[in-house]
C-alpha positions as CSV (number, residue, x, y, z in Angstrom):
1,M,35.6,15.5,72.7
2,D,31.9,16.3,73.6
3,H,29.3,13.4,72.5
4,Y,26.0,12.1,72.9
5,S,25.0,8.5,73.3
6,L,22.1,7.2,71.1
7,F,19.7,7.2,73.7
8,E,20.6,10.8,74.7
9,L,19.9,12.1,70.8
10,N,16.9,9.8,70.5
11,E,15.7,11.1,73.7
12,Y,16.3,14.7,72.5
13,I,14.4,14.2,69.2
14,R,11.4,12.5,71.3
15,R,11.1,16.0,73.3
16,I,11.6,17.9,70.4
17,V,8.6,15.9,68.5
18,A,6.6,16.0,71.6
19,L,6.9,19.5,72.0
20,N,6.3,20.6,68.5
21,F,3.5,18.2,67.8
22,P,1.4,18.2,71.1
23,L,-1.9,17.7,69.1
24,G,-2.8,15.6,66.3
25,L,-2.4,16.9,62.7
26,W,-3.9,16.0,59.2
27,I,-1.5,14.6,56.6
28,S,-2.1,13.1,52.9
29,C,-0.7,10.2,51.9
30,E,-0.9,7.0,50.1
31,I,-1.5,3.7,51.7
32,A,1.5,1.3,50.5
33,Q,0.6,-1.7,52.4
34,V,-2.2,-2.1,55.3
35,N,-2.5,-5.3,57.7
36,E,-4.8,-6.1,60.2
37,S,-3.9,-8.2,63.5
38,N,-6.3,-8.7,66.4
39,G,-8.6,-5.6,65.4
40,H,-5.6,-3.4,65.1
41,Y,-4.6,-1.8,61.5
42,Y,-0.9,-1.3,60.6
43,F,0.1,0.9,57.8
44,N,3.2,1.4,55.6
45,L,2.2,5.1,54.3
46,I,4.4,6.7,51.6
47,E,4.4,9.8,49.2
48,K,5.3,9.5,45.8
49,N,6.6,12.4,43.3
50,E,4.0,13.7,41.1
51,T,6.7,13.9,38.5
52,D,8.2,10.4,38.3
53,G,6.3,8.4,40.8
54,A,9.4,7.9,43.1
55,I,8.7,7.6,46.7
56,I,9.7,10.9,48.3
57,A,8.9,10.0,52.1
58,Q,7.9,7.0,54.5
59,S,6.8,6.0,57.7
60,E,4.8,3.6,59.8
61,A,1.3,4.2,61.1
62,V,-0.8,2.2,63.3
63,M,-4.8,2.3,64.1
64,W,-5.9,0.8,67.2
65,Q,-8.8,-0.8,67.3
66,R,-10.8,1.3,69.4
67,S,-10.0,4.1,66.8
68,Y,-11.1,1.7,64.3
69,R,-14.3,0.9,65.6
70,S,-15.1,4.5,66.3
71,L,-14.5,5.1,62.9
72,R,-16.3,2.5,61.4
73,R,-19.6,3.7,63.6
74,K,-19.1,7.2,62.2
75,I,-18.1,6.4,58.6
76,G,-20.0,3.1,57.8
77,K,-18.9,0.4,55.2
78,T,-16.5,3.2,53.7
79,M,-14.2,2.6,56.0
80,D,-13.0,-0.5,54.7
81,D,-13.1,0.7,51.5
82,L,-10.6,3.5,52.5
83,L,-8.1,1.0,54.1
84,Q,-6.8,-0.6,51.2
85,N,-3.6,-0.6,49.4
86,G,-3.0,2.4,46.8
87,I,-5.7,4.5,48.0
88,T,-4.8,8.1,48.6
89,V,-6.3,9.3,51.8
90,L,-6.4,12.5,54.6
91,L,-5.3,11.0,58.0
92,K,-5.4,12.9,61.2
93,V,-2.5,11.4,63.2
94,T,-0.3,12.2,66.5
95,V,3.4,12.0,66.2
96,D,5.2,9.8,68.8
97,F,9.1,9.1,68.6
98,H,10.5,6.2,70.8
99,E,13.9,6.1,71.7
100,R,13.9,2.5,70.9
101,Y,11.3,2.1,68.1
102,G,11.7,5.3,66.7
103,L,9.0,7.2,64.7
104,K,5.3,6.3,64.8
105,L,2.2,7.6,63.7
106,T,-1.1,6.8,65.4
107,I,-4.2,7.6,63.3
108,E,-7.0,8.8,64.8
109,D,-9.1,10.1,62.4
110,I,-9.9,9.8,58.2
111,D,-11.4,12.1,55.9
112,P,-13.4,10.0,53.0
113,V,-14.2,13.3,51.3
114,Y,-10.5,14.1,50.3
115,T,-10.4,10.3,49.0
116,I,-13.6,10.7,46.8
117,G,-12.0,14.2,45.6
118,K,-8.8,12.8,44.8
119,L,-10.5,9.8,42.9
120,E,-12.7,12.2,40.8
121,Q,-9.6,13.9,39.8
122,Q,-8.1,10.4,38.9
123,R,-11.3,9.8,37.0
124,R,-11.0,12.7,34.8
125,E,-7.3,12.2,34.2
126,T,-8.1,9.0,33.0
127,I,-11.0,10.2,30.7
128,A,-8.7,12.8,29.3
129,T,-6.0,9.8,28.7
130,L,-8.3,7.4,26.8
131,Q,-9.7,10.5,24.9
132,H,-6.6,11.1,23.6
133,L,-5.7,7.3,22.7
134,G,-9.0,7.5,20.9
135,L,-10.4,4.5,23.1
136,L,-13.5,6.3,24.1
137,T,-15.9,4.9,21.4
138,P,-14.3,1.7,19.9
139,N,-16.2,-0.8,22.2
140,R,-19.5,1.3,21.4
141,A,-19.2,1.0,18.0
142,L,-19.3,-2.8,17.9
143,P,-22.6,-4.1,16.5
144,L,-24.5,-6.4,18.8
145,P,-25.5,-10.0,17.5
146,N,-29.1,-10.1,16.6
147,V,-29.6,-12.7,19.0
148,I,-27.4,-12.7,22.2
149,Q,-27.0,-16.4,23.6
150,R,-23.8,-17.4,24.4
151,I,-22.5,-14.9,27.3
152,A,-19.1,-14.3,29.0
153,V,-19.9,-12.9,32.2
154,I,-17.3,-11.5,34.4
155,S,-18.4,-11.4,37.9
156,S,-17.6,-12.7,41.4
157,A,-19.5,-15.9,42.2
158,S,-20.6,-14.8,45.5
159,A,-21.7,-11.5,44.5
160,A,-25.5,-10.6,45.0
161,G,-25.5,-8.9,41.7
162,Y,-24.2,-11.9,39.6
163,K,-27.2,-14.1,41.3
164,D,-29.6,-11.3,40.3
165,Y,-28.4,-11.5,36.7
166,V,-28.5,-15.3,36.5
167,E,-32.2,-15.4,37.9
168,Q,-33.4,-12.3,35.8
169,L,-32.3,-13.9,32.4
170,T,-33.0,-17.7,32.9
171,Q,-37.0,-17.1,34.4
172,N,-37.5,-14.6,31.2
173,A,-41.2,-14.7,30.3
174,Y,-40.4,-15.9,26.9
175,G,-38.5,-19.1,27.2
176,Y,-35.1,-17.5,25.7
177,K,-32.2,-20.0,26.5
178,F,-28.8,-18.5,27.3
179,H,-25.6,-19.9,28.0
180,N,-23.4,-18.0,30.6
181,T,-20.0,-18.7,31.1
182,L,-18.8,-17.2,34.5
183,L,-15.2,-16.1,34.5
184,P,-14.8,-15.1,38.1
185,A,-13.0,-12.3,39.2
186,A,-12.9,-9.9,42.1
187,V,-15.4,-6.7,41.3
188,Q,-13.9,-4.6,44.2
189,G,-10.9,-4.0,46.0
190,Q,-7.2,-4.1,45.3
191,N,-7.2,-7.2,42.9
192,A,-10.3,-6.3,41.1
193,V,-8.6,-4.6,38.4
194,A,-5.8,-7.4,37.7
195,E,-8.1,-10.0,37.6
196,I,-10.8,-8.3,35.4
197,T,-8.3,-7.4,33.1
198,N,-6.9,-10.8,33.0
199,Q,-10.2,-12.2,32.2
200,L,-10.8,-9.8,29.3
201,E,-7.6,-10.9,27.7
202,K,-8.5,-14.6,27.9
203,I,-11.7,-13.8,26.1
204,A,-9.6,-11.5,23.6
205,L,-7.9,-14.7,22.4
206,R,-11.3,-16.7,21.6
207,P,-13.8,-13.8,20.7
208,D,-15.8,-16.7,18.7
209,R,-17.0,-18.6,21.7
210,Y,-19.2,-16.0,22.5
211,D,-21.7,-13.1,21.5
212,C,-20.8,-10.5,24.3
213,V,-19.3,-9.7,27.6
214,V,-21.4,-9.0,30.6
215,L,-19.4,-7.2,33.6
216,V,-21.5,-7.2,36.6
217,R,-21.5,-6.3,40.2
218,G,-23.9,-5.7,43.5
219,G,-24.6,-2.4,44.5
220,G,-22.2,-0.3,46.9
221,A,-20.6,3.0,47.6
222,R,-18.5,5.5,45.6
223,L,-15.2,3.9,47.2
224,D,-16.5,0.4,45.9
225,L,-16.4,1.5,42.1
226,M,-12.9,2.7,42.1
227,A,-11.6,-0.1,40.1
228,F,-14.0,0.8,37.5
229,D,-12.4,4.3,37.0
230,Q,-8.7,2.5,36.6
231,L,-7.1,3.3,32.8
232,A,-5.6,-0.4,32.8
233,L,-9.0,-1.6,33.3
234,C,-10.7,0.9,30.9
235,E,-8.2,0.2,28.2
236,K,-8.9,-3.3,28.3
237,I,-12.6,-2.9,28.1
238,A,-12.1,-0.2,24.8
239,E,-10.1,-2.8,23.2
240,C,-12.2,-5.8,24.0
241,P,-13.2,-7.6,20.4
242,L,-16.6,-8.2,21.7
243,P,-19.4,-5.7,22.9
244,V,-19.0,-4.9,26.6
245,L,-22.5,-4.9,28.7
246,A,-21.8,-3.1,32.1
247,G,-24.0,-3.3,34.9
248,I,-21.7,-2.3,38.1
249,G,-24.4,-1.8,40.7
250,H,-24.9,1.9,40.8
251,E,-28.2,4.5,40.2
252,V,-26.3,7.9,40.5
253,D,-22.5,7.7,39.9
254,E,-21.0,7.1,36.6
255,T,-17.8,5.3,35.9
256,V,-15.2,5.6,33.1
257,T,-16.0,2.0,32.6
258,D,-19.8,3.1,31.6
259,L,-18.5,5.4,29.4
260,V,-16.2,3.2,27.2
261,A,-18.5,0.2,27.5
262,N,-20.8,-1.0,24.6
263,K,-23.9,-0.4,26.8
264,S,-24.1,0.8,30.6
265,L,-26.9,-0.3,32.7
266,K,-27.6,0.8,36.1
267,T,-27.9,-2.8,37.7
268,P,-26.9,-6.5,36.8
269,T,-30.8,-7.1,36.4
270,A,-30.9,-4.1,34.3
271,V,-28.5,-5.8,32.0
272,A,-30.3,-9.3,32.0
273,A,-33.6,-7.2,30.9
274,F,-31.7,-5.5,28.0
275,I,-30.5,-8.4,26.8
276,I,-34.1,-10.1,26.8
277,E,-35.4,-7.0,25.3
278,H,-32.7,-7.2,22.6
279,N,-33.6,-10.7,21.6
280,L,-37.5,-9.8,21.8
281,H,-37.0,-7.0,19.4
282,F,-35.3,-9.4,16.8
283,E,-38.2,-12.1,17.5
284,S,-40.7,-9.2,17.1
285,E,-38.9,-8.0,13.7
286,L,-39.2,-11.9,12.4
287,I,-42.8,-12.2,13.4
288,D,-43.4,-8.8,11.7
289,I,-41.7,-10.3,8.4
290,G,-43.6,-13.6,8.8
291,H,-47.0,-11.5,8.8
292,W,-45.7,-9.6,5.9
293,I,-45.0,-12.8,4.0
294,Q,-48.2,-14.3,4.9
295,Q,-50.2,-11.1,4.1
296,T,-48.1,-10.7,0.6
297,I,-48.9,-14.3,-0.3
298,G,-52.8,-14.1,0.8
299,D,-52.9,-11.1,-1.3
300,R,-51.1,-12.5,-4.1
301,L,-53.0,-15.6,-3.9
302,T,-56.4,-13.7,-4.1
303,T,-55.2,-11.8,-7.1
304,Q,-54.5,-15.1,-9.2
305,E,-57.9,-16.8,-7.8
306,Q,-59.6,-13.4,-9.2
307,Q,-57.6,-13.9,-12.4
308,L,-58.3,-17.7,-12.7
309,R,-62.2,-16.9,-12.3
310,E,-61.9,-14.1,-14.9
311,Y,-60.0,-16.5,-17.3
312,E,-62.6,-19.4,-16.3
313,Q,-65.3,-17.1,-17.7
314,I,-63.5,-16.0,-20.5
315,L,-62.6,-19.8,-21.4
316,S,-66.6,-20.7,-20.8
317,I,-67.6,-18.1,-23.3
318,Q,-64.7,-17.7,-25.7
319,P,-65.1,-21.5,-27.4
320,Q,-68.6,-20.5,-28.2
321,N,-67.7,-17.2,-29.7
322,L,-65.0,-18.9,-32.0
323,L,-67.2,-21.8,-32.9
324,L,-70.0,-19.0,-33.9
325,Q,-67.2,-17.2,-36.0
326,N,-65.7,-20.0,-37.7
327,T,-69.0,-21.7,-38.6
328,R,-70.2,-18.2,-40.3
329,M,-66.9,-18.2,-41.9
330,L,-67.8,-21.6,-43.3
331,D,-70.9,-20.5,-44.5
332,Y,-69.7,-17.5,-46.0
333,L,-66.8,-19.7,-47.9
334,A,-69.2,-22.2,-48.8
335,E,-71.4,-19.3,-50.7
336,E,-68.4,-17.5,-52.1
337,L,-65.9,-20.4,-53.1
338,P,-67.7,-21.6,-56.4
339,R,-68.1,-17.7,-57.3
340,L,-64.5,-17.0,-56.3
341,I,-63.2,-20.4,-58.1
342,T,-64.9,-19.3,-61.5
343,Q,-63.8,-15.6,-61.3
344,Q,-59.8,-17.0,-60.8
345,V,-60.2,-19.4,-63.6
346,G,-61.4,-17.0,-66.1
347,H,-58.5,-14.5,-64.8
348,A,-56.1,-17.5,-65.2
349,S,-57.5,-18.4,-68.6
350,R,-57.1,-14.7,-69.7
351,E,-53.5,-14.5,-68.6
352,L,-52.8,-17.8,-70.3
353,N,-54.1,-16.1,-73.6
354,Q,-52.0,-13.4,-73.2
355,I,-49.2,-15.4,-72.7
356,E,-49.7,-17.8,-76.0
357,Q,-50.1,-15.0,-78.1
358,V,-46.8,-13.4,-76.6
359,V,-45.2,-16.7,-77.1
360,G,-46.6,-16.9,-80.7
361,L,-45.1,-13.5,-81.7
362,L,-41.5,-15.0,-80.6
363,D,-41.8,-18.1,-82.3
364,P,-39.0,-18.5,-84.6
365,A,-41.0,-19.6,-87.4
366,A,-43.2,-16.7,-87.1
367,V,-40.0,-14.5,-87.3
368,L,-38.8,-16.3,-90.5
369,A,-42.2,-15.8,-91.7
370,R,-42.2,-12.2,-91.7
371,G,-38.8,-12.3,-94.2
372,Y,-36.4,-12.8,-91.6
373,S,-33.5,-15.5,-91.8
374,L,-31.1,-17.0,-89.5
375,T,-27.3,-17.8,-90.1
376,M,-25.5,-20.2,-87.9
377,K,-21.8,-21.4,-88.1
378,N,-21.0,-24.7,-86.6
379,G,-24.8,-24.7,-85.3
380,K,-24.2,-21.6,-83.5
381,L,-26.4,-18.6,-84.4
382,I,-24.5,-15.5,-85.9
383,R,-25.2,-12.1,-84.5
384,S,-22.1,-10.3,-85.7
385,G,-20.3,-10.1,-89.1
386,K,-17.2,-10.0,-87.0
387,E,-17.9,-14.0,-86.2
388,V,-17.1,-15.0,-89.6
389,K,-14.2,-14.9,-92.0
390,K,-13.3,-15.9,-95.3
391,G,-13.8,-19.6,-95.8
392,D,-16.0,-20.2,-93.4
393,R,-19.1,-22.3,-94.4
394,L,-22.4,-21.0,-93.0
395,R,-26.1,-22.4,-93.0
396,T,-28.8,-19.8,-93.4
397,R,-32.4,-20.9,-92.4
398,F,-35.3,-19.3,-94.5
399,K,-39.2,-19.8,-94.0
400,D,-39.3,-22.2,-96.6
401,G,-36.0,-23.8,-96.2
402,E,-32.0,-24.2,-95.7
403,R,-29.1,-23.2,-97.9
404,D,-25.4,-23.6,-97.3
405,S,-22.9,-20.9,-98.3
406,V,-18.8,-20.1,-98.2
407,V,-17.5,-16.7,-97.1
408,E,-15.7,-15.1,-100.1
């Protein structure tokens, strides 16, 4: 039976690859893993199914030190941002197949514009997802306390932006005191999302310890900010129970973090300036209220003093007027009282005479003198014939005496 040895097969494949791929070609892929050794970079490149994320292709690749230095000079610092796990890249590679070591891709060039475009597409998808979940506005709706003093700061301790923020805050012109608690986290690179979300989760467990959260980092290129477009991080910021102030060091580009944070400031120093201004605004309101209270009290005191002076004038005049009126009244009474008494006595005497006449007319003796008599039974006056019966003994009183009788 005809057959090939393994070497012959691999040699045949090498010739086919060399024949069909004589020049470099551009491929799109995702960096699953990258490692550096002696200036050379070794990659594990993959492609995922867009539907379920399953890996459908995988290959090893290398970027030699010479190529890295050349690209670093051409692209600048962005070069390092591109060589990270999880980044989608467009690479120019030469394809080589070795009988013993198999397929190897050698990276000659990289297109940063392609990666930035992919990140923008991912950014838009993240925004759409957050909008669908209703997470674009919750943190922005949280009210800031009137005075911000206890601040949870998420940043890298060595970051220039963090140092700028602290310096700006502590050297404020108003002497305000702040208590910053640094919760260290990477603010760029493959660990940034995990470390920042971890610190946000810790804050959510004890939100009473702080007035707000500050997320700061220094300036950088667009690719430096890609962590702040990640859905996992933006969800945590949106759900944070405290207002999040973001100052992630960019002047032009707007990240998704800027959209979900309570306040988005361009730089770390801008965050510090905002906090100082916020506290100054509250102090100004207190000063205005104090001035209003002083003015109101002053106006009221002035009004009361004026009323007191008016009362003083009234009191200085009123007793004299009252004394004069009472003196005149006493003089009048001294003149009129004898006449009034005589008049009242005469009037009372006449009324007594009239009463005496009426009483005289009603006297029983006067009634008897006019021919009337009074008949009594057992000492009680009889007013009706129905009050007596046969055999009753009666006593009748006349003008000149009394007589007893028996009813027949």
